[in-house]
PAZAPA-4460 file (N, C-alpha, C; in steps of 0.05 Angstrom, whole numbers, plus 32768, in hexadecimal, padded with zeros to 4 digits):
% residues 94
    n_x    n_y    n_z   ca_x   ca_y   ca_z    c_x    c_y    c_z   seq   type   mol
   86C5   8601   88B2   86BF   860C   8898   86B5   85F6   8886     1      M     A
   86A1   85FC   8876   8696   85E9   8863   86A2   85EE   8848     2      I     A
   86AA   85D8   883B   86B6   85DA   8821   86A7   85C7   880E     3      V     A
   86A1   85D1   87F6   8696   85C1   87E0   86AD   85BC   87CD     4      I     A
   86B4   85A3   87CA   86CB   859B   87B9   86C0   8590   879F     5      L     A
   86C3   85A0   878A   86BA   8597   876F   86D0   8588   8762     6      F     A
   86CC   856E   875E   86E2   855C   8755   86D7   8549   8741     7      T     A
   86E9   8539   8735   86E0   8525   8722   86E0   8509   872D     8      T     A
   86EA   8506   8746   86EA   84EC   8752   86E5   84EF   8770     9      R     A
   86D7   84DB   877B   86D2   84DB   8798   86D8   84C0   87A2    10      A     A
   86E4   84BE   87B9   86EE   84D4   87C9   8707   84E0   87BE    11      P     A
   8709   84FA   87C0   8721   8508   87B8   8735   8507   87CF    12      D     A
   874F   8506   87C9   8763   8504   87DE   8763   851C   87F0    13      T     A
   875B   8534   87E7   875A   854B   87F8   8744   8549   880D    14      L     A
   872F   853A   8808   8718   8539   881A   8721   852F   8836    15      T     A
   872F   8519   8837   8738   850E   8850   874B   8521   885E    16      D     A
   875E   852C   884F   8772   853E   885B   8765   8557   8867    17      E     A
   8752   8563   8858   8745   857B   8862   8732   8575   8879    18      L     A
   8725   855E   8878   8713   8556   888E   8723   8553   88A8    19      S     A
   873B   8549   88A7   874B   8546   88BF   8754   8561   88CA    20      H     A
   8752   8576   88B9   8759   8591   88C3   8740   85A0   88CC    21      Q     A
   872A   8592   88CE   8712   859F   88D9   86FE   85AA   88C5    22      G     A
   8703   85A6   88AB   86F1   85B0   8897   86DB   859B   8892    23      Y     A
   86C3   85A4   888C   86AD   8593   8883   86AE   8594   8865    24      T     A
   86B1   857D   8858   86B5   857B   883B   869D   856D   882E    25      I     A
   8692   8579   881A   867E   856D   8809   8689   856A   87ED    26      Y     A
   868B   8552   87E3   8695   854E   87C8   867F   8550   87B4    27      E     A
   8684   855C   879E   8671   855F   8788   867E   8555   876E    28      A     A
   8670   8544   8760   867B   853A   8747   866E   8547   872E    29      L     A
   8658   8555   8733   8649   8562   871D   8644   857F   8724    30      A     A
   8641   858F   870F   863B   85AB   8713   8621   85AE   8723    31      V     A
   860D   859E   871D   85F4   859F   872C   85F8   8599   8749    32      S     A
   860A   8587   8750   8610   8581   876C   861B   859A   877A    33      D     A
   862D   85A8   876C   8639   85C0   8778   8623   85D5   877E    34      V     A
   8611   85D9   876A   85FB   85EC   876E   85EA   85E4   8786    35      Y     A
   85E3   85CB   8788   85D1   85C1   879D   85DF   85C5   87B8    36      A     A
   85F8   85BD   87BA   8607   85C0   87D3   860A   85DD   87DB    37      L     A
   860F   85EE   87C7   8613   860B   87CC   85F8   8617   87D6    38      A     A
   85E2   860D   87CC   85C8   8617   87D6   85C3   860E   87F3    39      D     A
   85CC   85F6   87FA   85C9   85EB   8815   85DC   85F7   8829    40      Q     A
   85F4   85FF   881F   8609   860A   8830   8614   8624   8824    41      H     A
   8605   863A   8826   860D   8652   8819   8627   865E   8822    42      P     A
   8631   8657   883A   864A   8661   8843   8662   8650   883B    43      Q     A
   865D   863A   882D   8672   8627   8825   8685   8634   8812    44      A     A
   869E   862C   8813   86B2   8634   8800   86B4   861E   87EB    45      Q     A
   86B6   8626   87D2   86B6   8613   87BC   86D2   8610   87B1    46      I     A
   86DC   85F7   87B0   86F6   85F1   87A5   86F2   85DF   878D    47      I     A
   86FF   85E6   8777   86FE   85D6   875E   8719   85C9   875A    48      I     A
   871A   85AE   8758   8733   85A1   8754   873C   85A4   8737    49      T     A
   8756   85A1   8733   8763   85A6   8719   8759   8593   8703    50      A     A
   874E   857C   870B   8745   8569   86F6   8729   856E   86EC    51      D     A
   871C   8582   86F7   8701   8589   86ED   8704   8598   86D2    52      V     A
   86F4   8591   86BE   86F5   859E   86A4   86F1   85BC   86A7    53      D     A
   8701   85CC   869A   86FF   85E9   869D   86E3   85F5   8697    54      P     A
   86D5   85E9   8684   86BA   85F3   867E   86A7   85EE   8695    55      E     A
   86A9   85D7   86A1   8699   85D0   86B9   86A0   85E3   86D0    56      R     A
   86BA   85E8   86D3   86C3   85FA   86E8   86B8   8617   86E4    57      A     A
   86B8   8620   86CB   86AD   863B   86C5   8690   863D   86CC    58      K     A
   8680   8628   86C9   8664   8628   86D0   8661   862F   86ED    59      A     A
   8672   8625   86FE   8671   862B   871B   867C   8647   8720    60      I     A
   8693   864D   8713   86A0   8667   8718   868F   867F   8710    61      Q     A
   867D   867B   86FE   866B   8691   86F6   8657   8698   870D    62      H     A
   8653   8686   871F   863F   868A   8734   864A   868D   8750    63      H     A
   8663   8682   8755   866E   8682   8770   868C   8688   8770    64      Y     A
   8695   8694   8785   86B2   8696   8789   86BE   867A   878D    65      P     A
   86D4   8675   8781   86E0   865A   8782   86FE   865B   8786    66      T     A
   8709   8645   878D   8726   8640   878B   8728   8629   8777    67      I     A
   8737   862F   8761   873C   861A   874C   8758   8611   8750    68      Y     A
   875B   85F8   8759   8775   85ED   8760   8786   85E6   8748    69      L     A
   87A0   85E7   874C   87B3   85DE   8739   87B8   85C0   873E    70      M     A
   87C1   85B2   872A   87C8   8595   872E   87DD   8594   8744    71      F     A
   87DA   8580   8756   87EE   857C   876B   87EA   858D   8783    72      G     A
   87D4   859D   8785   87D0   85AE   879C   87CE   859D   87B5    73      A     A
   87DA   85A6   87CA   87DA   8598   87E4   87C5   85A3   87F6    74      T     A
   87BF   8593   880B   87AB   859C   881F   87B5   85B6   882C    75      A     A
   87CF   85B8   8831   87DA   85D0   883E   87D5   85E8   882D    76      A     A
   87D8   85E6   8812   87D4   85FC   8800   87B6   8603   87FF    77      E     A
   87A5   85EF   8800   8788   85F5   8800   8780   8603   8819    78      V     A
   878A   85FA   882F   8784   8608   8849   878D   8625   8848    79      I     A
   87A5   862A   883E   87AF   8645   883B   879C   8655   882A    80      W     A
   8794   864B   8813   8781   8659   8801   8767   865F   880F    81      E     A
   875D   864B   881E   8743   864F   882C   8745   8665   8841    82      L     A
   875C   8667   884D   875F   867B   8863   8767   8697   8858    83      S     A
   8771   8699   8840   877B   86B2   8836   876D   86BC   881C    84      H     A
   876B   86AB   8809   8763   86B4   87EE   8745   86BB   87EC    85      A     A
   8734   86B0   87FC   8717   86B5   87F9   870D   86CC   8809    86      L     A
   871E   86DF   880F   8716   86F6   881F   8709   870C   880E    87      K     A
   870F   870B   87F3   8704   871F   87E1   86E9   8717   87D7    88      G     A
   86DC   8728   87C7   86C1   8722   87BC   86C2   870B   87A8    89      P     A
   86D7   8708   8799   86D9   86F2   8786   86F6   86EA   8783    90      E     A
   86FC   86D1   878B   8718   86C8   878A   8718   86AD   877B    91      C     A
   872A   86AB   8769   872D   8692   875A   874A   868E   8753    92      S     A
   8753   8676   8758   876F   8670   8751   876E   865E   8738    93      Q     A
   877E   8665   8724   877F   8655   870B   8797   8644   870A    94      N     A
***
């Protein structure tokens, strides 16, 4: 599974952990990066880390289904969300 991780710092700690679980992770530091990666990988799941400004997060959430992580989210929680929460037409965790 391909994941676009919208974050404020790279590398993000989740990137390594998710990569070891078989996910392909693309980190994005800007809204425009997310849009470009989503165009290149239309099946990708978009995750927004808790440190991303809410207004920047909303710019993405208006266009794509996302998972918006809480502070301290673990790789295990993210994996669970990826396998369960994104089955509907629009899923977002606040």
